[in-house]
CHARMM-style PDB file with segment names, atoms N, HN, CA, C and O in Angstrom:
ATOM      1  N   MET     1       9.826 -10.986   0.391  1.00  0.00      PROA
ATOM      2  CA  MET     1       9.878 -11.492  -1.073  1.00  0.00      PROA
ATOM      3  C   MET     1      11.355 -12.186  -1.171  1.00  0.00      PROA
ATOM      4  O   MET     1      12.333 -11.603  -0.701  1.00  0.00      PROA
ATOM      5  N   LEU     2      11.464 -13.432  -1.791  1.00  0.00      PROA
ATOM      6  HN  LEU     2      10.670 -13.906  -2.172  1.00  0.00      PROA
ATOM      7  CA  LEU     2      12.619 -13.945  -1.822  1.00  0.00      PROA
ATOM      8  C   LEU     2      12.831 -14.195  -3.417  1.00  0.00      PROA
ATOM      9  O   LEU     2      11.832 -14.432  -4.096  1.00  0.00      PROA
ATOM     10  N   GLY     3      13.890 -14.156  -3.917  1.00  0.00      PROA
ATOM     11  HN  GLY     3      14.701 -13.964  -3.365  1.00  0.00      PROA
ATOM     12  CA  GLY     3      14.203 -14.460  -5.438  1.00  0.00      PROA
ATOM     13  C   GLY     3      15.281 -13.536  -6.014  1.00  0.00      PROA
ATOM     14  O   GLY     3      15.805 -12.682  -5.298  1.00  0.00      PROA
ATOM     15  N   THR     4      15.610 -13.694  -7.276  1.00  0.00      PROA
ATOM     16  HN  THR     4      15.185 -14.388  -7.857  1.00  0.00      PROA
ATOM     17  CA  THR     4      16.306 -12.737  -7.921  1.00  0.00      PROA
ATOM     18  C   THR     4      15.764 -11.280  -8.060  1.00  0.00      PROA
ATOM     19  O   THR     4      14.568 -10.999  -7.988  1.00  0.00      PROA
ATOM     20  N   PRO     5      16.668 -10.474  -8.244  1.00  0.00      PROA
ATOM     21  CA  PRO     5      16.184  -9.026  -8.521  1.00  0.00      PROA
ATOM     22  C   PRO     5      15.050  -8.902  -9.506  1.00  0.00      PROA
ATOM     23  O   PRO     5      14.107  -8.138  -9.297  1.00  0.00      PROA
ATOM     24  N   ALA     6      15.145  -9.636 -10.552  1.00  0.00      PROA
ATOM     25  HN  ALA     6      15.910 -10.256 -10.721  1.00  0.00      PROA
ATOM     26  CA  ALA     6      14.011  -9.764 -11.607  1.00  0.00      PROA
ATOM     27  C   ALA     6      12.969 -10.350 -11.045  1.00  0.00      PROA
ATOM     28  O   ALA     6      11.901  -9.757 -11.201  1.00  0.00      PROA
ATOM     29  N   GLU     7      12.948 -11.483 -10.346  1.00  0.00      PROA
ATOM     30  HN  GLU     7      13.815 -11.965 -10.219  1.00  0.00      PROA
ATOM     31  CA  GLU     7      11.740 -11.993  -9.981  1.00  0.00      PROA
ATOM     32  C   GLU     7      11.022 -11.088  -8.845  1.00  0.00      PROA
ATOM     33  O   GLU     7       9.796 -11.025  -8.756  1.00  0.00      PROA
ATOM     34  N   ILE     8      11.888 -10.409  -8.005  1.00  0.00      PROA
ATOM     35  HN  ILE     8      12.884 -10.459  -8.077  1.00  0.00      PROA
ATOM     36  CA  ILE     8      11.030  -9.557  -7.068  1.00  0.00      PROA
ATOM     37  C   ILE     8      10.432  -8.337  -7.872  1.00  0.00      PROA
ATOM     38  O   ILE     8       9.269  -7.985  -7.668  1.00  0.00      PROA
ATOM     39  N   ILE     9      11.221  -7.712  -8.764  1.00  0.00      PROA
ATOM     40  HN  ILE     9      12.165  -7.997  -8.929  1.00  0.00      PROA
ATOM     41  CA  ILE     9      10.610  -6.662  -9.562  1.00  0.00      PROA
ATOM     42  C   ILE     9       9.329  -7.178 -10.167  1.00  0.00      PROA
ATOM     43  O   ILE     9       8.297  -6.534  -9.979  1.00  0.00      PROA
ATOM     44  N   ASP    10       9.314  -8.252 -10.855  1.00  0.00      PROA
ATOM     45  HN  ASP    10      10.153  -8.775 -11.007  1.00  0.00      PROA
ATOM     46  CA  ASP    10       8.036  -8.592 -11.459  1.00  0.00      PROA
ATOM     47  C   ASP    10       6.891  -8.798 -10.379  1.00  0.00      PROA
ATOM     48  O   ASP    10       5.741  -8.444 -10.643  1.00  0.00      PROA
ATOM     49  N   ARG    11       7.178  -9.306  -9.306  1.00  0.00      PROA
ATOM     50  HN  ARG    11       8.111  -9.594  -9.091  1.00  0.00      PROA
ATOM     51  CA  ARG    11       6.255  -9.501  -8.086  1.00  0.00      PROA
ATOM     52  C   ARG    11       5.594  -8.189  -7.783  1.00  0.00      PROA
ATOM     53  O   ARG    11       4.374  -8.031  -7.773  1.00  0.00      PROA
ATOM     54  N   LEU    12       6.593  -7.147  -7.508  1.00  0.00      PROA
ATOM     55  HN  LEU    12       7.585  -7.276  -7.517  1.00  0.00      PROA
ATOM     56  CA  LEU    12       6.286  -5.906  -6.969  1.00  0.00      PROA
ATOM     57  C   LEU    12       5.524  -5.115  -7.992  1.00  0.00      PROA
ATOM     58  O   LEU    12       4.613  -4.378  -7.614  1.00  0.00      PROA
ATOM     59  N   LYS    13       5.851  -5.223  -9.325  1.00  0.00      PROA
ATOM     60  HN  LYS    13       6.591  -5.822  -9.632  1.00  0.00      PROA
ATOM     61  CA  LYS    13       5.007  -4.498 -10.337  1.00  0.00      PROA
ATOM     62  C   LYS    13       3.641  -5.160 -10.303  1.00  0.00      PROA
ATOM     63  O   LYS    13       2.661  -4.426 -10.431  1.00  0.00      PROA
ATOM     64  N   ARG    14       3.479  -6.383 -10.154  1.00  0.00      PROA
ATOM     65  HN  ARG    14       4.275  -6.979 -10.050  1.00  0.00      PROA
ATOM     66  CA  ARG    14       2.081  -6.788 -10.193  1.00  0.00      PROA
ATOM     67  C   ARG    14       1.280  -6.291  -9.027  1.00  0.00      PROA
ATOM     68  O   ARG    14       0.050  -6.243  -9.034  1.00  0.00      PROA
ATOM     69  N   LEU    15       2.040  -5.924  -8.024  1.00  0.00      PROA
ATOM     70  HN  LEU    15       3.039  -5.963  -8.018  1.00  0.00      PROA
ATOM     71  CA  LEU    15       1.291  -5.419  -6.764  1.00  0.00      PROA
ATOM     72  C   LEU    15       1.173  -3.947  -6.809  1.00  0.00      PROA
ATOM     73  O   LEU    15       0.541  -3.362  -5.929  1.00  0.00      PROA
ATOM     74  N   ALA    16       1.760  -3.292  -7.811  1.00  0.00      PROA
ATOM     75  HN  ALA    16       2.273  -3.767  -8.526  1.00  0.00      PROA
ATOM     76  CA  ALA    16       1.818  -1.876  -7.878  1.00  0.00      PROA
ATOM     77  C   ALA    16       0.530  -1.144  -7.632  1.00  0.00      PROA
ATOM     78  O   ALA    16       0.520  -0.169  -6.880  1.00  0.00      PROA
ATOM     79  N   SER    17      -0.568  -1.573  -8.238  1.00  0.00      PROA
ATOM     80  HN  SER    17      -0.560  -2.365  -8.849  1.00  0.00      PROA
ATOM     81  CA  SER    17      -1.655  -0.747  -8.060  1.00  0.00      PROA
ATOM     82  C   SER    17      -2.281  -0.632  -6.748  1.00  0.00      PROA
ATOM     83  O   SER    17      -3.175   0.193  -6.560  1.00  0.00      PROA
ATOM     84  N   GLY    18      -1.853  -1.436  -5.801  1.00  0.00      PROA
ATOM     85  HN  GLY    18      -1.127  -2.106  -5.954  1.00  0.00      PROA
ATOM     86  CA  GLY    18      -2.388  -1.428  -4.380  1.00  0.00      PROA
ATOM     87  C   GLY    18      -1.312  -1.171  -3.299  1.00  0.00      PROA
ATOM     88  O   GLY    18      -1.680  -1.099  -2.126  1.00  0.00      PROA
ATOM     89  N   VAL    19       0.030  -1.026  -3.625  1.00  0.00      PROA
ATOM     90  HN  VAL    19       0.329  -1.085  -4.577  1.00  0.00      PROA
ATOM     91  CA  VAL    19       1.052  -0.772  -2.708  1.00  0.00      PROA
ATOM     92  C   VAL    19       1.712   0.506  -2.981  1.00  0.00      PROA
ATOM     93  O   VAL    19       2.091   0.887  -4.089  1.00  0.00      PROA
ATOM     94  N   GLY    20       1.832   1.238  -1.683  1.00  0.00      PROA
ATOM     95  HN  GLY    20       1.524   0.929  -0.783  1.00  0.00      PROA
ATOM     96  CA  GLY    20       2.298   2.580  -1.764  1.00  0.00      PROA
ATOM     97  C   GLY    20       3.776   2.675  -1.408  1.00  0.00      PROA
ATOM     98  O   GLY    20       4.543   3.496  -1.912  1.00  0.00      PROA
ATOM     99  N   TYR    21       4.117   1.745  -0.475  1.00  0.00      PROA
ATOM    100  HN  TYR    21       3.494   1.079  -0.065  1.00  0.00      PROA
ATOM    101  CA  TYR    21       5.299   1.683   0.221  1.00  0.00      PROA
ATOM    102  C   TYR    21       5.795   0.007   0.299  1.00  0.00      PROA
ATOM    103  O   TYR    21       5.037  -0.944   0.494  1.00  0.00      PROA
ATOM    104  N   VAL    22       7.262  -0.051   0.092  1.00  0.00      PROA
ATOM    105  HN  VAL    22       7.877   0.722  -0.067  1.00  0.00      PROA
ATOM    106  CA  VAL    22       7.789  -1.474   0.343  1.00  0.00      PROA
ATOM    107  C   VAL    22       8.659  -1.137   1.542  1.00  0.00      PROA
ATOM    108  O   VAL    22       9.301  -0.089   1.608  1.00  0.00      PROA
ATOM    109  N   LEU    23       8.653  -2.013   2.431  1.00  0.00      PROA
ATOM    110  HN  LEU    23       8.132  -2.865   2.377  1.00  0.00      PROA
ATOM    111  CA  LEU    23       9.470  -2.211   3.640  1.00  0.00      PROA
ATOM    112  C   LEU    23      10.692  -3.299   3.469  1.00  0.00      PROA
ATOM    113  O   LEU    23      10.407  -4.497   3.483  1.00  0.00      PROA
ATOM    114  N   LEU    24      11.903  -2.920   3.324  1.00  0.00      PROA
ATOM    115  HN  LEU    24      12.134  -1.948   3.312  1.00  0.00      PROA
ATOM    116  CA  LEU    24      12.909  -3.893   3.189  1.00  0.00      PROA
ATOM    117  C   LEU    24      13.370  -4.399   4.565  1.00  0.00      PROA
ATOM    118  O   LEU    24      13.894  -3.623   5.365  1.00  0.00      PROA
ATOM    119  N   VAL    25      13.197  -5.560   4.811  1.00  0.00      PROA
ATOM    120  HN  VAL    25      12.772  -6.190   4.161  1.00  0.00      PROA
ATOM    121  CA  VAL    25      13.803  -6.229   6.013  1.00  0.00      PROA
ATOM    122  C   VAL    25      14.672  -7.288   5.632  1.00  0.00      PROA
ATOM    123  O   VAL    25      14.352  -8.202   4.872  1.00  0.00      PROA
ATOM    124  N   ASP    26      15.896  -7.127   6.236  1.00  0.00      PROA
ATOM    125  HN  ASP    26      16.156  -6.384   6.854  1.00  0.00      PROA
ATOM    126  CA  ASP    26      16.939  -8.043   5.973  1.00  0.00      PROA
ATOM    127  C   ASP    26      17.453  -8.664   7.333  1.00  0.00      PROA
ATOM    128  O   ASP    26      18.256  -8.011   7.998  1.00  0.00      PROA
ATOM    129  N   PRO    27      17.072  -9.750   7.719  1.00  0.00      PROA
ATOM    130  CA  PRO    27      17.457 -10.313   9.181  1.00  0.00      PROA
ATOM    131  C   PRO    27      18.913 -10.473   9.252  1.00  0.00      PROA
ATOM    132  O   PRO    27      19.500 -10.339  10.326  1.00  0.00      PROA
ATOM    133  N   ALA    28      19.543 -10.762   8.129  1.00  0.00      PROA
ATOM    134  HN  ALA    28      19.066 -10.871   7.257  1.00  0.00      PROA
ATOM    135  CA  ALA    28      21.118 -10.935   8.060  1.00  0.00      PROA
ATOM    136  C   ALA    28      21.846  -9.716   8.255  1.00  0.00      PROA
ATOM    137  O   ALA    28      23.022  -9.711   8.620  1.00  0.00      PROA
ATOM    138  N   ARG    29      21.097  -8.558   7.992  1.00  0.00      PROA
ATOM    139  HN  ARG    29      20.142  -8.561   7.695  1.00  0.00      PROA
ATOM    140  CA  ARG    29      21.688  -7.066   8.021  1.00  0.00      PROA
ATOM    141  C   ARG    29      22.972  -7.000   6.914  1.00  0.00      PROA
ATOM    142  O   ARG    29      24.064  -6.478   7.139  1.00  0.00      PROA
ATOM    143  N   SER    30      22.589  -7.609   5.772  1.00  0.00      PROA
ATOM    144  HN  SER    30      21.702  -8.034   5.590  1.00  0.00      PROA
ATOM    145  CA  SER    30      23.626  -7.652   4.915  1.00  0.00      PROA
ATOM    146  C   SER    30      23.733  -6.323   4.000  1.00  0.00      PROA
ATOM    147  O   SER    30      22.817  -6.063   3.220  1.00  0.00      PROA
ATOM    148  N   PRO    31      24.783  -5.547   4.099  1.00  0.00      PROA
ATOM    149  CA  PRO    31      24.912  -4.589   3.240  1.00  0.00      PROA
ATOM    150  C   PRO    31      24.933  -4.683   1.768  1.00  0.00      PROA
ATOM    151  O   PRO    31      24.702  -3.703   1.059  1.00  0.00      PROA
ATOM    152  N   ALA    32      25.216  -5.887   1.289  1.00  0.00      PROA
ATOM    153  HN  ALA    32      25.404  -6.683   1.865  1.00  0.00      PROA
ATOM    154  CA  ALA    32      25.195  -6.481  -0.049  1.00  0.00      PROA
ATOM    155  C   ALA    32      23.805  -6.402  -0.532  1.00  0.00      PROA
ATOM    156  O   ALA    32      23.564  -5.921  -1.639  1.00  0.00      PROA
ATOM    157  N   ALA    33      22.688  -6.943   0.403  1.00  0.00      PROA
ATOM    158  HN  ALA    33      22.884  -7.333   1.303  1.00  0.00      PROA
ATOM    159  CA  ALA    33      21.478  -7.029   0.024  1.00  0.00      PROA
ATOM    160  C   ALA    33      20.807  -5.616  -0.158  1.00  0.00      PROA
ATOM    161  O   ALA    33      20.058  -5.444  -1.119  1.00  0.00      PROA
ATOM    162  N   LEU    34      21.009  -4.786   0.572  1.00  0.00      PROA
ATOM    163  HN  LEU    34      21.617  -4.926   1.352  1.00  0.00      PROA
ATOM    164  CA  LEU    34      20.426  -3.439   0.596  1.00  0.00      PROA
ATOM    165  C   LEU    34      21.164  -2.676  -0.630  1.00  0.00      PROA
ATOM    166  O   LEU    34      20.498  -1.798  -1.179  1.00  0.00      PROA
ATOM    167  N   GLN    35      22.242  -2.880  -1.028  1.00  0.00      PROA
ATOM    168  HN  GLN    35      22.783  -3.594  -0.582  1.00  0.00      PROA
ATOM    169  CA  GLN    35      22.966  -2.227  -2.190  1.00  0.00      PROA
ATOM    170  C   GLN    35      22.400  -2.814  -3.431  1.00  0.00      PROA
ATOM    171  O   GLN    35      22.387  -2.116  -4.445  1.00  0.00      PROA
ATOM    172  N   THR    36      21.878  -4.162  -3.459  1.00  0.00      PROA
ATOM    173  HN  THR    36      21.888  -4.728  -2.635  1.00  0.00      PROA
ATOM    174  CA  THR    36      21.488  -4.880  -4.678  1.00  0.00      PROA
ATOM    175  C   THR    36      19.971  -4.218  -4.761  1.00  0.00      PROA
ATOM    176  O   THR    36      19.490  -3.830  -5.826  1.00  0.00      PROA
ATOM    177  N   PHE    37      19.346  -4.148  -3.602  1.00  0.00      PROA
ATOM    178  HN  PHE    37      19.737  -4.463  -2.737  1.00  0.00      PROA
ATOM    179  CA  PHE    37      17.882  -3.503  -3.610  1.00  0.00      PROA
ATOM    180  C   PHE    37      17.924  -2.081  -4.133  1.00  0.00      PROA
ATOM    181  O   PHE    37      16.985  -1.686  -4.824  1.00  0.00      PROA
ATOM    182  N   ALA    38      18.940  -1.288  -3.856  1.00  0.00      PROA
ATOM    183  HN  ALA    38      19.702  -1.609  -3.294  1.00  0.00      PROA
ATOM    184  CA  ALA    38      19.107  -0.145  -4.236  1.00  0.00      PROA
ATOM    185  C   ALA    38      19.441   0.105  -5.761  1.00  0.00      PROA
ATOM    186  O   ALA    38      18.887   0.906  -6.513  1.00  0.00      PROA
ATOM    187  N   ARG    39      20.385  -0.688  -6.016  1.00  0.00      PROA
ATOM    188  HN  ARG    39      20.836  -1.338  -5.405  1.00  0.00      PROA
ATOM    189  CA  ARG    39      20.844  -0.524  -7.407  1.00  0.00      PROA
ATOM    190  C   ARG    39      20.059  -1.178  -8.457  1.00  0.00      PROA
ATOM    191  O   ARG    39      20.107  -0.736  -9.605  1.00  0.00      PROA
ATOM    192  N   GLU    40      19.217  -2.368  -8.106  1.00  0.00      PROA
ATOM    193  HN  GLU    40      19.177  -2.727  -7.174  1.00  0.00      PROA
ATOM    194  CA  GLU    40      18.811  -3.079  -9.309  1.00  0.00      PROA
ATOM    195  C   GLU    40      17.117  -3.082  -9.115  1.00  0.00      PROA
ATOM    196  O   GLU    40      16.376  -3.227 -10.088  1.00  0.00      PROA
ATOM    197  N   ILE    41      16.688  -2.930  -7.951  1.00  0.00      PROA
ATOM    198  HN  ILE    41      17.290  -2.812  -7.161  1.00  0.00      PROA
ATOM    199  CA  ILE    41      15.100  -3.156  -7.614  1.00  0.00      PROA
ATOM    200  C   ILE    41      14.613  -1.584  -7.745  1.00  0.00      PROA
ATOM    201  O   ILE    41      13.933  -1.301  -8.731  1.00  0.00      PROA
ATOM    202  N   MET    42      14.880  -0.726  -6.953  1.00  0.00      PROA
ATOM    203  HN  MET    42      15.433  -0.955  -6.152  1.00  0.00      PROA
ATOM    204  CA  MET    42      14.180   0.520  -6.914  1.00  0.00      PROA
ATOM    205  C   MET    42      14.300   1.195  -8.180  1.00  0.00      PROA
ATOM    206  O   MET    42      13.224   1.671  -8.542  1.00  0.00      PROA
ATOM    207  N   PRO    43      15.274   1.395  -8.984  1.00  0.00      PROA
ATOM    208  CA  PRO    43      15.236   2.028 -10.214  1.00  0.00      PROA
ATOM    209  C   PRO    43      14.185   1.444 -11.228  1.00  0.00      PROA
ATOM    210  O   PRO    43      13.634   2.175 -12.052  1.00  0.00      PROA
ATOM    211  N   ALA    44      13.915   0.025 -11.130  1.00  0.00      PROA
ATOM    212  HN  ALA    44      14.363  -0.569 -10.461  1.00  0.00      PROA
ATOM    213  CA  ALA    44      13.019  -0.622 -11.989  1.00  0.00      PROA
ATOM    214  C   ALA    44      11.622  -0.170 -11.585  1.00  0.00      PROA
ATOM    215  O   ALA    44      10.758  -0.085 -12.458  1.00  0.00      PROA
ATOM    216  N   LEU    45      11.352   0.121 -10.341  1.00  0.00      PROA
ATOM    217  HN  LEU    45      12.054   0.052  -9.632  1.00  0.00      PROA
ATOM    218  CA  LEU    45      10.094   0.532  -9.883  1.00  0.00      PROA
ATOM    219  C   LEU    45       9.763   2.055  -9.968  1.00  0.00      PROA
ATOM    220  O   LEU    45       8.624   2.483  -9.787  1.00  0.00      PROA
ATOM    221  N   ALA    46      10.699   2.739 -10.219  1.00  0.00      PROA
ATOM    222  HN  ALA    46      11.624   2.392 -10.366  1.00  0.00      PROA
ATOM    223  CA  ALA    46      10.639   4.163 -10.297  1.00  0.00      PROA
ATOM    224  C   ALA    46       9.980   4.642 -11.641  1.00  0.00      PROA
ATOM    225  O   ALA    46       9.452   5.747 -11.763  1.00  0.00      PROA
ATOM    226  N   GLU    47      10.057   3.780 -12.554  1.00  0.00      PROA
ATOM    227  HN  GLU    47      10.486   2.882 -12.455  1.00  0.00      PROA
ATOM    228  CA  GLU    47       9.475   3.995 -13.975  1.00  0.00      PROA
ATOM    229  C   GLU    47       7.936   4.314 -13.967  1.00  0.00      PROA
ATOM    230  OT1 GLU    47       7.340   4.508 -15.027  1.00  0.00      PROA
TER     231      GLU     47
END
């Protein structure tokens, strides 16, 4: 998925009933992308 953290959170929440795991793949291997995912997206999905 591409987009802002808020857009990705929204899309993942809509898929939540059928998704057990999310695989993060970052072809650029950007530590900043992983940090953003961990800091902004993961907590929103843990609710």
